[in-house]
N, CA, C, O and CB atoms as a CASP TS submission, in Angstrom:
PFRMAT TS
TARGET T0000
AUTHOR 0000-0000-0000
METHOD Language model
MODEL 1
PARENT N/A
ATOM      1  N   MET     1      94.389  44.227 278.296  1.00  0.00           N
ATOM      2  CA  MET     1      94.213  43.108 279.159  1.00  0.00           C
ATOM      3  C   MET     1      92.722  42.841 279.289  1.00  0.00           C
ATOM      4  O   MET     1      91.925  43.774 279.389  1.00  0.00           O
ATOM      5  CB  MET     1      94.871  43.352 280.524  1.00  0.00           C
ATOM      6  N   ALA     2      92.358  41.600 279.288  1.00  0.00           N
ATOM      7  CA  ALA     2      90.973  41.213 279.517  1.00  0.00           C
ATOM      8  C   ALA     2      90.925  40.305 280.730  1.00  0.00           C
ATOM      9  O   ALA     2      91.756  39.410 280.886  1.00  0.00           O
ATOM     10  CB  ALA     2      90.365  40.511 278.268  1.00  0.00           C
ATOM     11  N   ILE     3      89.963  40.541 281.572  1.00  0.00           N
ATOM     12  CA  ILE     3      89.785  39.722 282.767  1.00  0.00           C
ATOM     13  C   ILE     3      88.370  39.186 282.763  1.00  0.00           C
ATOM     14  O   ILE     3      87.416  39.920 282.501  1.00  0.00           O
ATOM     15  CB  ILE     3      90.074  40.533 284.067  1.00  0.00           C
ATOM     16  N   ARG     4      88.238  37.903 283.054  1.00  0.00           N
ATOM     17  CA  ARG     4      86.916  37.287 283.131  1.00  0.00           C
ATOM     18  C   ARG     4      86.668  36.923 284.586  1.00  0.00           C
ATOM     19  O   ARG     4      87.442  36.184 285.195  1.00  0.00           O
ATOM     20  CB  ARG     4      86.804  36.023 282.196  1.00  0.00           C
ATOM     21  N   TRP     5      85.599  37.443 285.128  1.00  0.00           N
ATOM     22  CA  TRP     5      85.249  37.186 286.516  1.00  0.00           C
ATOM     23  C   TRP     5      83.734  37.154 286.602  1.00  0.00           C
ATOM     24  O   TRP     5      83.125  38.084 287.130  1.00  0.00           O
ATOM     25  CB  TRP     5      85.857  38.266 287.480  1.00  0.00           C
ATOM     26  N   PRO     6      83.111  36.088 286.086  1.00  0.00           N
ATOM     27  CA  PRO     6      81.658  36.063 285.917  1.00  0.00           C
ATOM     28  C   PRO     6      80.858  36.174 287.213  1.00  0.00           C
ATOM     29  O   PRO     6      79.742  36.694 287.187  1.00  0.00           O
ATOM     30  CB  PRO     6      81.273  34.813 285.226  1.00  0.00           C
ATOM     31  N   GLU     7      81.380  35.712 288.329  1.00  0.00           N
ATOM     32  CA  GLU     7      80.627  35.788 289.575  1.00  0.00           C
ATOM     33  C   GLU     7      80.837  37.116 290.300  1.00  0.00           C
ATOM     34  O   GLU     7      80.081  37.435 291.218  1.00  0.00           O
ATOM     35  CB  GLU     7      81.018  34.642 290.484  1.00  0.00           C
ATOM     36  N   GLY     8      81.847  37.898 289.907  1.00  0.00           N
ATOM     37  CA  GLY     8      82.156  39.108 290.637  1.00  0.00           C
ATOM     38  C   GLY     8      81.810  40.401 289.923  1.00  0.00           C
ATOM     39  O   GLY     8      81.749  41.449 290.565  1.00  0.00           O
ATOM     40  N   ILE     9      81.582  40.365 288.621  1.00  0.00           N
ATOM     41  CA  ILE     9      81.273  41.568 287.859  1.00  0.00           C
ATOM     42  C   ILE     9      79.779  41.583 287.580  1.00  0.00           C
ATOM     43  O   ILE     9      79.252  40.683 286.926  1.00  0.00           O
ATOM     44  CB  ILE     9      82.094  41.629 286.531  1.00  0.00           C
ATOM     45  N   LYS    10      79.106  42.600 288.076  1.00  0.00           N
ATOM     46  CA  LYS    10      77.643  42.648 287.963  1.00  0.00           C
ATOM     47  C   LYS    10      77.160  43.095 286.585  1.00  0.00           C
ATOM     48  O   LYS    10      76.122  42.626 286.118  1.00  0.00           O
ATOM     49  CB  LYS    10      77.081  43.577 289.010  1.00  0.00           C
ATOM     50  N   THR    11      77.897  43.995 285.926  1.00  0.00           N
ATOM     51  CA  THR    11      77.463  44.488 284.625  1.00  0.00           C
ATOM     52  C   THR    11      77.834  43.485 283.545  1.00  0.00           C
ATOM     53  O   THR    11      78.797  42.733 283.692  1.00  0.00           O
ATOM     54  CB  THR    11      78.086  45.863 284.323  1.00  0.00           C
ATOM     55  N   ARG    12      77.085  43.475 282.486  1.00  0.00           N
ATOM     56  CA  ARG    12      77.326  42.556 281.369  1.00  0.00           C
ATOM     57  C   ARG    12      77.284  43.323 280.054  1.00  0.00           C
ATOM     58  O   ARG    12      76.341  44.069 279.790  1.00  0.00           O
ATOM     59  CB  ARG    12      76.283  41.407 281.361  1.00  0.00           C
ATOM     60  N   GLY    13      78.305  43.134 279.238  1.00  0.00           N
ATOM     61  CA  GLY    13      78.316  43.705 277.904  1.00  0.00           C
ATOM     62  C   GLY    13      78.534  45.206 277.833  1.00  0.00           C
ATOM     63  O   GLY    13      78.332  45.804 276.776  1.00  0.00           O
ATOM     64  N   GLU    14      78.943  45.831 278.935  1.00  0.00           N
ATOM     65  CA  GLU    14      79.174  47.269 278.920  1.00  0.00           C
ATOM     66  C   GLU    14      80.633  47.562 278.634  1.00  0.00           C
ATOM     67  O   GLU    14      81.510  46.752 278.934  1.00  0.00           O
ATOM     68  CB  GLU    14      78.754  47.901 280.249  1.00  0.00           C
ATOM     69  N   LEU    15      80.891  48.729 278.049  1.00  0.00           N
ATOM     70  CA  LEU    15      82.240  49.186 277.786  1.00  0.00           C
ATOM     71  C   LEU    15      82.616  50.195 278.866  1.00  0.00           C
ATOM     72  O   LEU    15      81.940  51.208 279.043  1.00  0.00           O
ATOM     73  CB  LEU    15      82.361  49.808 276.360  1.00  0.00           C
ATOM     74  N   HIS    16      83.691  49.912 279.580  1.00  0.00           N
ATOM     75  CA  HIS    16      84.166  50.812 280.625  1.00  0.00           C
ATOM     76  C   HIS    16      85.418  51.510 280.102  1.00  0.00           C
ATOM     77  O   HIS    16      86.381  50.845 279.722  1.00  0.00           O
ATOM     78  CB  HIS    16      84.457  50.039 281.965  1.00  0.00           C
ATOM     79  N   THR    17      85.414  52.834 280.079  1.00  0.00           N
ATOM     80  CA  THR    17      86.520  53.589 279.494  1.00  0.00           C
ATOM     81  C   THR    17      87.406  54.254 280.539  1.00  0.00           C
ATOM     82  O   THR    17      88.309  55.010 280.182  1.00  0.00           O
ATOM     83  CB  THR    17      85.982  54.634 278.558  1.00  0.00           C
ATOM     84  N   GLN    18      87.169  53.989 281.818  1.00  0.00           N
ATOM     85  CA  GLN    18      87.992  54.577 282.866  1.00  0.00           C
ATOM     86  C   GLN    18      89.406  54.020 282.783  1.00  0.00           C
ATOM     87  O   GLN    18      89.614  52.862 282.423  1.00  0.00           O
ATOM     88  CB  GLN    18      87.384  54.309 284.258  1.00  0.00           C
ATOM     89  N   PHE    19      90.372  54.865 283.121  1.00  0.00           N
ATOM     90  CA  PHE    19      91.769  54.464 283.129  1.00  0.00           C
ATOM     91  C   PHE    19      91.999  53.454 284.239  1.00  0.00           C
ATOM     92  O   PHE    19      91.481  53.611 285.345  1.00  0.00           O
ATOM     93  CB  PHE    19      92.694  55.686 283.302  1.00  0.00           C
ATOM     94  N   ARG    20      92.766  52.427 283.951  1.00  0.00           N
ATOM     95  CA  ARG    20      93.133  51.416 284.944  1.00  0.00           C
ATOM     96  C   ARG    20      94.638  51.369 285.046  1.00  0.00           C
ATOM     97  O   ARG    20      95.340  51.443 284.037  1.00  0.00           O
ATOM     98  CB  ARG    20      92.561  50.018 284.576  1.00  0.00           C
ATOM     99  N   HIS    21      95.127  51.248 286.242  1.00  0.00           N
ATOM    100  CA  HIS    21      96.564  51.176 286.474  1.00  0.00           C
ATOM    101  C   HIS    21      96.927  49.721 286.759  1.00  0.00           C
ATOM    102  O   HIS    21      96.330  49.101 287.638  1.00  0.00           O
ATOM    103  CB  HIS    21      96.998  52.111 287.655  1.00  0.00           C
ATOM    104  N   VAL    22      97.887  49.172 286.038  1.00  0.00           N
ATOM    105  CA  VAL    22      98.194  47.746 286.163  1.00  0.00           C
ATOM    106  C   VAL    22      99.551  47.487 286.807  1.00  0.00           C
ATOM    107  O   VAL    22     100.106  46.400 286.646  1.00  0.00           O
ATOM    108  CB  VAL    22      98.151  47.092 284.804  1.00  0.00           C
ATOM    109  N   ILE    23     100.097  48.463 287.533  1.00  0.00           N
ATOM    110  CA  ILE    23     101.422  48.281 288.121  1.00  0.00           C
ATOM    111  C   ILE    23     101.445  47.120 289.127  1.00  0.00           C
ATOM    112  O   ILE    23     102.495  46.510 289.331  1.00  0.00           O
ATOM    113  CB  ILE    23     101.872  49.575 288.806  1.00  0.00           C
ATOM    114  N   ASP    24     100.324  46.811 289.748  1.00  0.00           N
ATOM    115  CA  ASP    24     100.283  45.746 290.748  1.00  0.00           C
ATOM    116  C   ASP    24     100.108  44.355 290.156  1.00  0.00           C
ATOM    117  O   ASP    24     100.232  43.368 290.881  1.00  0.00           O
ATOM    118  CB  ASP    24      99.175  46.010 291.712  1.00  0.00           C
ATOM    119  N   VAL    25      99.828  44.247 288.878  1.00  0.00           N
ATOM    120  CA  VAL    25      99.533  42.939 288.292  1.00  0.00           C
ATOM    121  C   VAL    25     100.728  41.982 288.337  1.00  0.00           C
ATOM    122  O   VAL    25     100.572  40.880 288.863  1.00  0.00           O
ATOM    123  CB  VAL    25      99.079  43.114 286.860  1.00  0.00           C
ATOM    124  N   PRO    26     101.912  42.332 287.816  1.00  0.00           N
ATOM    125  CA  PRO    26     103.020  41.366 287.865  1.00  0.00           C
ATOM    126  C   PRO    26     103.420  40.946 289.279  1.00  0.00           C
ATOM    127  O   PRO    26     103.593  39.750 289.512  1.00  0.00           O
ATOM    128  CB  PRO    26     104.217  41.946 287.175  1.00  0.00           C
ATOM    129  N   PRO    27     103.578  41.876 290.247  1.00  0.00           N
ATOM    130  CA  PRO    27     103.918  41.422 291.597  1.00  0.00           C
ATOM    131  C   PRO    27     102.846  40.524 292.211  1.00  0.00           C
ATOM    132  O   PRO    27     103.161  39.571 292.923  1.00  0.00           O
ATOM    133  CB  PRO    27     104.148  42.614 292.495  1.00  0.00           C
ATOM    134  N   THR    28     101.586  40.829 291.935  1.00  0.00           N
ATOM    135  CA  THR    28     100.499  40.031 292.486  1.00  0.00           C
ATOM    136  C   THR    28     100.519  38.617 291.913  1.00  0.00           C
ATOM    137  O   THR    28     100.352  37.648 292.654  1.00  0.00           O
ATOM    138  CB  THR    28      99.151  40.698 292.204  1.00  0.00           C
ATOM    139  N   ILE    29     100.719  38.491 290.613  1.00  0.00           N
ATOM    140  CA  ILE    29     100.772  37.166 289.983  1.00  0.00           C
ATOM    141  C   ILE    29     101.962  36.372 290.514  1.00  0.00           C
ATOM    142  O   ILE    29     101.824  35.192 290.835  1.00  0.00           O
ATOM    143  CB  ILE    29     100.861  37.295 288.443  1.00  0.00           C
ATOM    144  N   HIS    30     103.122  37.004 290.608  1.00  0.00           N
ATOM    145  CA  HIS    30     104.297  36.308 291.139  1.00  0.00           C
ATOM    146  C   HIS    30     104.068  35.856 292.577  1.00  0.00           C
ATOM    147  O   HIS    30     104.416  34.732 292.940  1.00  0.00           O
ATOM    148  CB  HIS    30     105.531  37.213 291.065  1.00  0.00           C
ATOM    149  N   HIS    31     103.488  36.723 293.390  1.00  0.00           N
ATOM    150  CA  HIS    31     103.229  36.387 294.794  1.00  0.00           C
ATOM    151  C   HIS    31     102.231  35.234 294.892  1.00  0.00           C
ATOM    152  O   HIS    31     102.441  34.293 295.658  1.00  0.00           O
ATOM    153  CB  HIS    31     102.697  37.620 295.559  1.00  0.00           C
ATOM    154  N   ALA    32     101.149  35.306 294.120  1.00  0.00           N
ATOM    155  CA  ALA    32     100.126  34.262 294.156  1.00  0.00           C
ATOM    156  C   ALA    32     100.669  32.912 293.682  1.00  0.00           C
ATOM    157  O   ALA    32     100.248  31.859 294.162  1.00  0.00           O
ATOM    158  CB  ALA    32      98.933  34.671 293.298  1.00  0.00           C
ATOM    159  N   ALA    33     101.609  32.957 292.735  1.00  0.00           N
ATOM    160  CA  ALA    33     102.189  31.714 292.208  1.00  0.00           C
ATOM    161  C   ALA    33     103.351  31.210 293.060  1.00  0.00           C
ATOM    162  O   ALA    33     103.891  30.134 292.805  1.00  0.00           O
ATOM    163  CB  ALA    33     102.661  31.926 290.778  1.00  0.00           C
ATOM    164  N   GLY    34     103.737  31.993 294.078  1.00  0.00           N
ATOM    165  CA  GLY    34     104.844  31.589 294.934  1.00  0.00           C
ATOM    166  C   GLY    34     106.201  31.748 294.278  1.00  0.00           C
ATOM    167  O   GLY    34     107.161  31.080 294.662  1.00  0.00           O
ATOM    168  N   LEU    35     106.287  32.624 293.293  1.00  0.00           N
ATOM    169  CA  LEU    35     107.546  32.832 292.582  1.00  0.00           C
ATOM    170  C   LEU    35     108.363  33.938 293.245  1.00  0.00           C
ATOM    171  O   LEU    35     107.791  34.861 293.825  1.00  0.00           O
ATOM    172  CB  LEU    35     107.282  33.176 291.106  1.00  0.00           C
ATOM    173  N   PRO    36     109.676  33.859 293.169  1.00  0.00           N
ATOM    174  CA  PRO    36     110.498  34.934 293.729  1.00  0.00           C
ATOM    175  C   PRO    36     110.448  36.179 292.843  1.00  0.00           C
ATOM    176  O   PRO    36     110.161  36.097 291.649  1.00  0.00           O
ATOM    177  CB  PRO    36     111.954  34.463 293.898  1.00  0.00           C
ATOM    178  N   GLU    37     110.729  37.320 293.446  1.00  0.00           N
ATOM    179  CA  GLU    37     110.784  38.570 292.689  1.00  0.00           C
ATOM    180  C   GLU    37     111.987  38.536 291.765  1.00  0.00           C
ATOM    181  O   GLU    37     113.091  38.242 292.222  1.00  0.00           O
ATOM    182  CB  GLU    37     110.854  39.799 293.636  1.00  0.00           C
ATOM    183  N   PRO    38     111.814  38.831 290.463  1.00  0.00           N
ATOM    184  CA  PRO    38     112.960  38.835 289.562  1.00  0.00           C
ATOM    185  C   PRO    38     113.943  39.941 289.938  1.00  0.00           C
ATOM    186  O   PRO    38     113.541  41.029 290.349  1.00  0.00           O
ATOM    187  CB  PRO    38     112.497  39.007 288.110  1.00  0.00           C
ATOM    188  N   LYS    39     115.213  39.655 289.794  1.00  0.00           N
ATOM    189  CA  LYS    39     116.240  40.643 290.136  1.00  0.00           C
ATOM    190  C   LYS    39     116.661  41.488 288.947  1.00  0.00           C
ATOM    191  O   LYS    39     117.319  42.513 289.121  1.00  0.00           O
ATOM    192  CB  LYS    39     117.448  39.952 290.710  1.00  0.00           C
ATOM    193  N   GLY    40     116.293  41.075 287.742  1.00  0.00           N
ATOM    194  CA  GLY    40     116.653  41.838 286.560  1.00  0.00           C
ATOM    195  C   GLY    40     116.167  41.149 285.304  1.00  0.00           C
ATOM    196  O   GLY    40     115.605  40.055 285.346  1.00  0.00           O
ATOM    197  N   VAL    41     116.394  41.813 284.190  1.00  0.00           N
ATOM    198  CA  VAL    41     116.003  41.286 282.889  1.00  0.00           C
ATOM    199  C   VAL    41     117.194  41.392 281.956  1.00  0.00           C
ATOM    200  O   VAL    41     117.727  42.481 281.739  1.00  0.00           O
ATOM    201  CB  VAL    41     114.771  42.045 282.313  1.00  0.00           C
ATOM    202  N   LYS    42     117.607  40.278 281.411  1.00  0.00           N
ATOM    203  CA  LYS    42     118.718  40.214 280.454  1.00  0.00           C
ATOM    204  C   LYS    42     119.970  40.921 281.007  1.00  0.00           C
ATOM    205  O   LYS    42     120.650  41.664 280.299  1.00  0.00           O
ATOM    206  CB  LYS    42     118.298  40.853 279.107  1.00  0.00           C
ATOM    207  N   GLY    43     120.246  40.668 282.279  1.00  0.00           N
ATOM    208  CA  GLY    43     121.459  41.221 282.893  1.00  0.00           C
ATOM    209  C   GLY    43     121.335  42.643 283.409  1.00  0.00           C
ATOM    210  O   GLY    43     122.305  43.183 283.941  1.00  0.00           O
ATOM    211  N   VAL    44     120.174  43.265 283.268  1.00  0.00           N
ATOM    212  CA  VAL    44     119.966  44.618 283.756  1.00  0.00           C
ATOM    213  C   VAL    44     119.176  44.549 285.056  1.00  0.00           C
ATOM    214  O   VAL    44     118.075  44.000 285.093  1.00  0.00           O
ATOM    215  CB  VAL    44     119.229  45.490 282.699  1.00  0.00           C
ATOM    216  N   ASP    45     119.753  45.118 286.144  1.00  0.00           N
ATOM    217  CA  ASP    45     119.110  45.098 287.443  1.00  0.00           C
ATOM    218  C   ASP    45     117.809  45.891 287.393  1.00  0.00           C
ATOM    219  O   ASP    45     117.782  47.032 286.931  1.00  0.00           O
ATOM    220  CB  ASP    45     120.049  45.662 288.519  1.00  0.00           C
ATOM    221  N   SER    46     116.734  45.276 287.873  1.00  0.00           N
ATOM    222  CA  SER    46     115.436  45.958 287.827  1.00  0.00           C
ATOM    223  C   SER    46     115.124  46.689 289.127  1.00  0.00           C
ATOM    224  O   SER    46     114.200  47.501 289.168  1.00  0.00           O
ATOM    225  CB  SER    46     114.329  44.958 287.527  1.00  0.00           C
ATOM    226  N   GLY    47     115.873  46.417 290.183  1.00  0.00           N
ATOM    227  CA  GLY    47     115.567  47.033 291.472  1.00  0.00           C
ATOM    228  C   GLY    47     114.324  46.392 292.060  1.00  0.00           C
ATOM    229  O   GLY    47     113.710  45.536 291.424  1.00  0.00           O
ATOM    230  N   PRO    48     113.946  46.791 293.259  1.00  0.00           N
ATOM    231  CA  PRO    48     112.763  46.180 293.878  1.00  0.00           C
ATOM    232  C   PRO    48     111.469  46.609 293.185  1.00  0.00           C
ATOM    233  O   PRO    48     111.352  47.728 292.685  1.00  0.00           O
ATOM    234  CB  PRO    48     112.698  46.544 295.361  1.00  0.00           C
ATOM    235  N   TRP    49     110.519  45.703 293.170  1.00  0.00           N
ATOM    236  CA  TRP    49     109.208  46.030 292.610  1.00  0.00           C
ATOM    237  C   TRP    49     108.452  46.919 293.573  1.00  0.00           C
ATOM    238  O   TRP    49     108.559  46.775 294.791  1.00  0.00           O
ATOM    239  CB  TRP    49     108.398  44.754 292.306  1.00  0.00           C
ATOM    240  N   THR    50     107.696  47.829 293.017  1.00  0.00           N
ATOM    241  CA  THR    50     106.808  48.652 293.839  1.00  0.00           C
ATOM    242  C   THR    50     105.384  48.342 293.438  1.00  0.00           C
ATOM    243  O   THR    50     105.132  47.824 292.350  1.00  0.00           O
ATOM    244  CB  THR    50     107.118  50.178 293.679  1.00  0.00           C
ATOM    245  N   GLY    51     104.481  48.650 294.293  1.00  0.00           N
ATOM    246  CA  GLY    51     103.078  48.407 293.972  1.00  0.00           C
ATOM    247  C   GLY    51     102.459  47.401 294.880  1.00  0.00           C
ATOM    248  O   GLY    51     101.278  47.086 294.739  1.00  0.00           O
TER
END
């Protein structure tokens, strides 16, 4: 995943190798877009999202 945030990231052109956890990305995008939480994928219940 690549994120561009020119006003918020102070370093430029550096490689950061720290592990990042992205479990919060899908719920955050859905919430920000005003979308409902999906109940499943292709007929398989996904259960509630965590994160």
